[in-house]
Every structure is written in C-alpha cells, then in structure tokens.
C-alpha positions as CSV (number, residue, x, y, z in Angstrom):
1,M,27.6,14.0,13.4
2,Q,24.1,13.8,12.0
3,S,25.2,11.5,9.2
4,A,26.9,9.2,11.7
5,V,23.7,9.0,13.9
6,L,21.6,8.2,10.8
7,L,24.1,5.6,9.7
8,V,24.0,3.9,13.1
9,L,20.2,3.8,13.0
10,I,20.2,2.4,9.5
11,Y,22.5,-0.4,10.6
12,L,20.3,-1.1,13.6
13,G,17.3,-1.1,11.3
14,L,19.1,-3.7,9.1
15,V,19.7,-5.9,12.1
16,M,16.1,-5.5,13.3
17,K,14.6,-6.4,9.9
18,V,16.8,-9.5,9.6
19,A,15.9,-10.4,13.2
20,A,12.1,-10.0,12.4
21,L,12.5,-12.2,9.3
22,G,14.4,-14.7,11.4
23,R,11.7,-14.7,14.0
24,A,9.0,-15.2,11.4
25,M,10.9,-18.2,9.9
26,V,12.1,-19.9,13.2
27,S,8.8,-19.5,15.0
28,R,6.7,-20.4,11.9
29,L,4.9,-17.1,12.0
30,W,5.2,-16.4,8.3
31,P,2.0,-18.3,7.2
32,G,-0.7,-15.7,7.0
33,R,1.8,-12.9,7.0
34,L,3.3,-13.2,3.6
35,F,2.8,-9.6,2.5
36,F,4.3,-8.4,5.8
37,C,7.4,-10.6,5.2
38,A,7.6,-9.3,1.6
39,M,7.4,-5.7,2.9
40,V,10.2,-6.4,5.3
41,I,12.4,-7.9,2.6
42,L,11.9,-4.9,0.3
43,S,12.6,-2.5,3.2
44,L,15.7,-4.5,4.0
45,V,16.9,-4.2,0.5
46,R,16.3,-0.4,0.5
47,S,18.3,-0.1,3.7
48,A,21.2,-2.2,2.3
49,V,21.2,0.0,-0.8
50,A,21.3,3.1,1.4
51,V,24.4,1.9,3.1
52,A,26.1,0.6,-0.1
53,A,25.3,3.8,-2.0
54,K,25.9,6.4,0.8
55,S,28.4,8.2,-1.4
56,H,26.2,8.1,-4.5
57,V,23.1,10.1,-3.4
58,Q,21.6,10.3,-6.9
59,L,21.8,6.5,-7.4
60,Y,20.0,5.9,-4.1
61,F,17.4,8.5,-4.8
62,E,16.6,6.8,-8.1
63,F,16.3,3.4,-6.4
64,W,14.2,4.9,-3.5
65,N,11.9,6.6,-6.0
66,A,11.5,3.4,-8.1
67,T,10.6,1.3,-5.1
68,Q,8.1,3.7,-3.6
69,T,5.1,2.2,-5.4
70,P,5.9,-1.5,-4.8
71,L,6.6,-0.7,-1.1
72,A,3.3,1.2,-0.7
73,V,1.4,-1.7,-2.3
74,L,3.1,-4.2,0.1
75,E,2.4,-2.0,3.1
76,A,-1.3,-1.7,2.1
77,S,-1.5,-5.4,1.5
78,A,0.2,-6.1,4.9
79,A,-2.4,-3.9,6.6
80,I,-5.3,-5.7,4.9
81,E,-3.7,-9.1,5.7
82,A,-3.5,-8.1,9.3
83,F,-7.1,-7.0,9.3
84,W,-8.3,-10.4,8.1
85,R,-5.9,-12.2,10.5
86,L,-7.8,-10.5,13.3
87,A,-11.3,-10.6,11.7
88,L,-11.2,-14.4,11.2
89,H,-11.3,-14.9,14.9
90,F,-15.1,-14.1,14.5
91,R,-17.4,-16.7,13.1
92,N,-19.4,-16.1,9.9
93,I,-17.8,-12.7,9.4
94,R,-16.6,-12.8,5.8
95,R,-19.5,-10.7,4.3
96,F,-19.7,-8.4,7.3
97,G,-15.9,-8.2,7.4
98,L,-15.8,-7.1,3.7
99,R,-18.2,-4.3,4.4
100,L,-16.4,-3.2,7.6
101,M,-13.0,-3.3,5.7
102,W,-14.3,-1.0,3.0
103,I,-15.8,1.4,5.5
104,I,-12.5,1.6,7.4
105,I,-10.5,2.0,4.1
106,L,-12.8,4.8,2.9
107,V,-12.5,6.7,6.2
108,A,-8.7,6.3,6.0
109,A,-8.6,7.4,2.4
110,S,-10.8,10.5,3.2
111,A,-8.4,11.5,6.0
112,S,-5.4,11.0,3.7
113,A,-7.1,13.1,0.9
114,A,-7.7,15.9,3.4
115,V,-4.1,15.9,4.4
116,S,-3.1,16.1,0.8
117,L,-4.8,19.5,0.6
118,L,-2.2,20.9,3.0
119,R,0.3,21.7,0.2
120,V,3.4,23.7,0.8
121,N,5.2,26.0,-1.6
122,W,7.8,23.4,-2.5
123,N,8.3,21.7,-5.9
124,G,11.6,19.8,-5.2
125,P,12.2,16.3,-6.5
126,L,11.0,14.8,-3.2
127,S,7.9,16.9,-2.9
128,G,5.6,14.5,-4.8
129,P,6.9,11.3,-3.3
130,L,6.8,12.6,0.3
131,L,3.3,13.9,-0.1
132,I,2.1,10.6,-1.5
133,S,4.0,8.6,1.1
134,Q,2.7,10.6,4.1
135,C,-0.9,10.2,2.9
136,T,-0.4,6.5,2.4
137,Q,1.1,6.1,5.9
138,L,-1.8,8.1,7.4
139,G,-4.3,5.8,5.6
140,L,-2.5,2.7,6.8
141,L,-2.3,4.0,10.4
142,L,-6.0,4.7,10.5
143,T,-6.8,1.4,8.9
144,T,-4.9,-0.6,11.5
145,L,-6.1,1.4,14.5
146,L,-9.8,1.4,13.4
147,S,-9.6,-2.3,12.8
148,L,-8.2,-2.9,16.2
149,A,-10.6,-0.5,17.9
150,F,-13.6,-2.2,16.3
151,F,-12.7,-5.8,17.1
152,R,-11.7,-5.0,20.7
153,Q,-15.3,-4.2,21.4
154,F,-16.0,-7.9,21.9
155,P,-14.0,-9.0,25.0
156,N,-15.8,-12.4,25.0
157,V,-14.3,-13.4,21.7
158,P,-10.8,-14.9,22.1
159,I,-8.2,-13.3,19.9
160,R,-4.7,-14.6,19.5
161,P,-2.2,-12.2,21.1
162,N,0.0,-12.2,18.0
163,A,-2.8,-10.8,15.9
164,I,-3.1,-7.8,18.2
165,R,0.6,-7.3,18.6
166,H,1.1,-7.5,14.8
167,L,-1.5,-4.8,14.2
168,L,0.1,-2.6,16.9
169,V,3.5,-2.9,15.4
170,L,2.1,-2.0,12.0
171,S,0.4,1.0,13.6
172,T,3.6,2.1,15.2
173,L,5.5,1.8,12.0
174,S,3.0,3.8,10.0
175,L,2.9,6.5,12.8
176,F,6.6,7.1,12.7
177,F,6.7,7.0,8.9
178,F,3.8,9.4,8.6
179,V,5.3,11.9,11.1
180,G,8.8,11.6,9.5
181,R,7.5,12.1,5.9
182,A,5.2,15.0,7.1
183,I,8.1,16.8,8.7
184,G,10.1,16.4,5.5
185,Y,7.3,17.7,3.3
186,A,6.1,20.5,5.6
187,S,9.6,21.9,6.0
188,G,10.1,21.9,2.2
189,G,12.9,19.4,2.5
190,E,14.9,21.6,4.9
191,W,14.6,19.3,8.0
192,K,16.0,16.2,6.3
193,F,17.9,15.0,9.4
194,V,14.8,15.2,11.6
195,S,12.6,13.5,9.0
196,N,15.1,10.7,8.4
197,F,15.8,10.3,12.1
198,V,12.1,9.8,12.9
199,I,11.7,7.3,10.0
200,T,14.8,5.2,10.8
201,L,14.1,5.2,14.5
202,G,10.5,4.1,13.8
203,A,11.8,1.1,11.8
204,V,14.3,0.1,14.6
205,L,11.6,0.3,17.3
206,A,8.8,-1.4,15.3
207,F,10.8,-4.3,13.9
208,G,12.6,-4.7,17.2
209,A,9.3,-4.9,19.0
210,W,8.0,-7.4,16.4
211,T,11.0,-9.6,17.0
212,L,10.6,-9.5,20.8
213,L,6.8,-9.7,21.1
214,M,5.9,-12.1,18.4
215,K,6.3,-15.7,19.7
216,R,4.9,-19.0,18.8
217,E,2.9,-19.2,22.0
218,G,1.1,-16.0,20.8
219,E,-0.6,-18.1,18.1
220,S,-2.8,-19.9,20.7
221,L,-6.2,-18.6,21.8
222,P,-6.2,-17.2,25.3
223,F,-9.4,-19.0,26.2
224,E,-12.0,-21.2,24.5
225,P,-14.5,-19.4,22.2
226,G,-18.1,-19.0,23.5
227,P,-21.3,-19.3,21.5
228,P,-21.4,-17.5,18.1
229,M,-22.2,-13.8,18.2
230,S,-25.7,-13.0,17.0
231,I,-26.4,-11.0,13.8
232,A,-28.1,-8.3,16.0
233,E,-24.9,-7.9,18.0
234,F,-22.8,-7.5,14.9
235,E,-25.3,-5.0,13.4
236,A,-25.3,-2.9,16.5
237,A,-21.5,-2.9,16.6
238,E,-21.4,-2.0,12.9
239,A,-23.8,0.9,13.5
240,A,-21.7,2.2,16.4
241,D,-18.5,1.9,14.4
242,T,-20.0,3.7,11.4
243,K,-21.1,6.5,13.6
244,A,-17.6,6.8,15.1
245,N,-16.0,6.7,11.7
246,Q,-18.3,9.5,10.5
247,E,-17.4,11.6,13.6
248,L,-13.7,11.0,12.9
249,K,-14.2,12.1,9.3
250,R,-16.1,15.2,10.4
251,A,-13.4,16.1,13.0
252,S,-10.7,15.6,10.5
253,S,-12.4,17.9,7.9
254,E,-13.0,20.5,10.6
255,A,-9.3,20.4,11.7
256,I,-8.2,20.8,8.0
257,R,-10.5,23.8,7.5
258,K,-9.1,25.5,10.6
259,L,-5.5,24.9,9.5
260,R,-6.2,26.4,6.1
261,R,-7.6,29.6,7.5
C-alpha cells in the first residue's frame, strides 16, 4: 500500500514537472530562470529513473547518489537567480545587492552548519547524503525567505508578482525537502515511507503551484515605479536586516544548544 501511494505521487510529480516546464516555455517565463528550468529537468529525469528502475533499488540508489551534487548546485543557483530576479526591481542595487546576498547566504550557511551538529548514531549508506541534503535545503529555505522578507520592506517599490511567487514556490519546495530529509536522517533510515512521502508530496504541490500561479501577466509591474530610493533608506534597511539576521543566528544557536543537552 505504501509503495503504491509513493508511486502515485511520483507519477503526479512527473506530470507537474512537465507541466511547469511547459508553462515556462509557452508563457515565455524561462528567460531569467534558466537554472530553475535546469533543476526541474534534472529532477524530472530522477523521477523517471525512479519509475523505470523501481525493481532495481541499487541501480536507482547509485543514480540518485551520483546526481546529488549536480542537483544541489542547480538548486543553489536557482535560489540565487531568484534573488537577483527580485533584487533588480530596485535601482542602483548591484553593489548593495551583492553585500546583502552574502549576508543572507552566510546566515543560511551558519544555520545549516548548526543543524549538521545534530548527528544521529547511524552510519548507513544514506546517512551522509541525507545530512548534506537536509543542510543544503535548510540553507536554501532561509536564503529565499530572508530575501523575500528584506525586499518586502519597501511597499512603494513595484515588484512583479511572478518574482514573489517564484521565490515562494522555491521556499515551499525547500521546506518539504528539508523536513523529508530530516525525518529520514533523524530516524536512522527507519521512516523511509514518511520521508519519501513528504518529499514527493512537496514536489507535487510546489511544481503544481508554479504551473498554476506563474502567468505571463505576472511579468508586468503592478504600478509605476516612484522616485529612486535614497542611499540612507537602503543603509537603514540593511542595518535592520543585519540585526534581524544576527538575532536569527543567535536564536538558532541557542535552540541547537538546548537540543544537545
């Protein structure tokens, strides 16, 4: 029964990924989202191999393991791509945006490193890949959410709806993947069904939402841009964001210390 449920979700995921790629092509949404499309294609290939090799578990594991690094690189690139897609709505932001991006990435990396300290007594073949993957997904989740939280501080700057929707979908995908991989790792590989269920369900929901929400009209600005934001406004926002990031890092470290007692 559990295998049948997962197989249905995998097939639905295949359909949703194909639909997302179709939407990107038909609605001309792929320019500026090349890494995202490449990520979807590799994820689609993985799902297809999972279906084709369902009776050859070792073959699929080898393929899954071999594609972990390329997929992680594409996921990280898609997150950075989405960051700049949103950041470029602001004038003269390139230098400031680079600083902000590195601050966000460092906070995300610090949180991921903290999570990696929560090791379980399990040395199975999936232990290492699951730990690396859950840390990567947490980093991507925080990167997308912190990016969105920062730029939403400026309601007077028009932002294309698709830029926000795209980031939210990436956040949803990373959240489900992080939770699924964390369950698999924390249970020592015992809760395989729950872990795979969360991951495959997340893919269905995220790519399905991307297909439904991302439309050509979402590439238009909701209103005309006002006068350029002053350097003082940007610096004030940066200071507030840095303080919030430091508080997030402190809270994460405190939570990790409590869990390790």
